[in-house]
N, C-alpha and C positions, 0 to 999 in steps of 0.2 A: 504493500500500500504506500509506504513512504517513497519507494522508487517511482511509483506511478505519479504521486504528487509532484516529485522533483522533475519528472519528465514533462508534465503538462504546465508547470508553473511559468516557464518562458513563453509558452504559447498564449496563456491567459494574459500575461503582461503585455505582450505585443498586441493582443486583441483590445485591451483597455486603451492602449495608446492610439490605435486606429480609431476607436470610437470617440475618444477625446478630440482628435483632430477633425473627425467628421462633424462633430457637434459644433466646433469652432467655425468650420468652413460654411456651415449653413446658418450661423447666427445672423439675424436680420440687421441690415445696415441702419444706422440711426439717421433719421431725417427730421429736421427742425423747420417748422413752417412759421415764419414771422410775418408781421404786416398788419394792415388795417382791415376794414370791412370787405374789401375786394379779395382778401385772402381768407377771412373768417367765413364768408358765405352769405353776406347780405344779398338779397335779391332772389334767393332760393326759397323764400317763404318757409323757413324752418329754423329752429334753435335746438335741435334734438341732441346736440352735444353739450352746449353751454349757453344758457339764455342770457347771461350777463354780457357775453362777448359776441353773441349771435353765431357761434360756431356750429356747423352742421355737417352731415355726411354727404351733402351735395357740393360742398366747396372743393376746389381743386386740390388742396393738400390731402384731404381724406381720399379722394378718388385716386390720386397718384400713388399714395401709400398702398392702397389695395391692389392696384395694378402691378406695382413693382415689389411688393412684399416688404416694404420698409417698416421699421419700428418708428412710428410717428410721434413726435412731440409737437403738438398743435397748440401754439400759444398766440397766434394772431388774434386781434381783438378789434371789434368795431369801434371806430372813433380814434384809433391810434394815430399819433403823429410820430415824427422821427425821434423826438425826445423819449417817447414811450418805449421805442425799440431799445434805445441806449440804456435807459434807466431800469427797465424791467425784462422785456422779452429776450434780449440777447443773452441773459444768464442761462438760458436753456441750451445754448450752443456750448459744446464741450470739445475737448481735444480729439475725441473719437467720432465726432459727427462727420458723416460722409456727405450729406447734402443739406443745403439751406436754400429755401425759396423765400422771396419777399416781394410784396407789393406795398409800396409806401410813397408818400409825397402828396397825395391828393388832399388830405386834410390840412397839410401844411399851407396849402394855397387857398383854402376855404371852399372845398367842394360843397359842403352843406349850404353855405351862404349862396353859392352859385345856383344850386337847385332851387332854393327858396325864391331867389330873385328872378330867375329865368322863367319860373312857372307862375309868377304873380305879376309884378308891376314892371318888369324889365330888368335886364342885367348887364347893360353895356358898361356901367361904372364898376360893377363887381368883376367883370371879365378883365377890365383894365387893372384893377387892384390885384387880381390873381396873377396876371402876367408880370406885374411888378415884383410880386413875391418870387416868381420863377427866375426873374432876371437878377435879383439882388440878394436873396436869402437862401433859396432852395439848394443851390449847388454846395454851399458850405455845410448845410444840414445833412445832405446825402453823404458827403465825404465823411463827416463825423460818424454817421450810422454805419457806413461800410467799413470804416476803420475799426469800429467796435466789434463787428462781426469777425473780421480777420484776426483781431487780437485774441478772440476766444478760441479760434481754431485756425491753425496755419495751413491745414490741408483740405478742409471741407470744400466741396464744389458748391459755389454760390450762384444761383440763378435768380436774376432780378426781372420781374415782369413789369411791362408797361400797362397802360389803361386803354381799353378798347374804345374806338370812336362810337358814340351813341347814335350819330346821325349819318344819313347817306349823303353822298356827293354826286350830283347836286341835291340840295335839301328838298324835302317834301313834308307836308304836314299830315297829321292823322290824329285820332283821338288820344293815342299814347303820348303824343308830343304837345298836348294841350298847354297853351300859355307861352310856348316858345315860337317866336317868329322865324321865318326863313333866314333872315339876316343874322339873327341870334344863333341859329343852328350853324351857320357858316363860321361865325366868330368863335363859337364853342369848339368846333372841329379844329380850328387853327390853334386854339389854346391847348387842347388835348395833345396835338402834335408837338407843340412847344414843350409841354410837360414831359412827354415821352422821350423827346430828343435829349432833354436835360438829364433825365434818369439814365438813358442809354449811355450818354457821354461819360457820366460820372461812374457808372458801373464798369464800363470797359476800362476806364483809367485805373481802376482798382484790380483789374485782372479777373473780374466776374463775367459771367455770361449774361446776355440780355435776351429775354424771350419777347419777341414782337408778336403780340396777339392780333394785330390788325389785319394781316392777311386772312386769318380765320374768321374775323368779324365781317369781312366784305359780304354784302348781300344780306346781312342779319341785323340791320339797324332797328331802332325802336318801332318803325312803321312796317317792317317786313313781316311776312306770314310766319316766319320762324325767327323771332328776334333773339339776339344774344345779349341784349341789354333791355332791361325793363324801362318803360316810360314812366309817367306819373302813375303811382299806385296809391289811391286814396285810402284803401283799407289797411295797407301795410306801408306807410310812408317811408319807413327806413329801407325798404326795398327799392324805392324809386331810383332810377338811373344807376343801378348795379347790375351785374351779370345775372342772367336767368340760369336755370339749371342747365339748359343746353349750352349756354355761354361758358360755364365752368367746365362741363364735360367735353364739349366739342370745340372749344376755343382755347381756354387756358391750358388744359392738360395736353393736347397735341402740341402746343407751342413749346411746352417744357420737354415733352418726349422727343421732339425734333432735336433737342440739344443733348439730352442724357441717354437717349435710346429707349 
């Protein structure tokens, strides 16, 4: 019996090593989802993960984690600005994080004020104020945010998403675009492009990847039969001018997958 135990002991030891290595090989990669309401899932008419931040299973971080088998740390929160990323959310990024995604910047230039103004009394002055924020303050805020992410992990792949254009070019009106004139639609599209270009420029300067969602948004404006952006939603105002479920699933996710595979 002793001879038998001695003979199989090396085999058992080797088997344990193999099992240990196999378990490590199949450990899920850590994925941290940072950002604002466009990351949390506003627009999907659900708060089934976290009602305080409007996180839900229709948002692109959750969908992406399910497709790729990632271990998701979902800390994006509705209403977040760049300072919230730096002071709170970025703490979830660790040295072993493999992937970080983020949508941020919209609230820093007053997205909520834009929606309120453009759907009520007019928004030309608010558009000008938001553009001024893009020109004078947003680049430094983005730089500080991206530096904070990289300081937490030197090796994580970081994918920065832009914001989808809500209106078609040329513009056209419909019930979903109630309150927004054609000229305001054009001005808002110009503003979104300016915001996205600034986000892209700063992201690339930090060695991050930029996911341009607008090629996927083409033909899916607020007035389209299959919109990727909600128009004015009176019953769920927090969903107004945020991605629809299809926008998250068929716009944001493919834009990220085009980068990470």
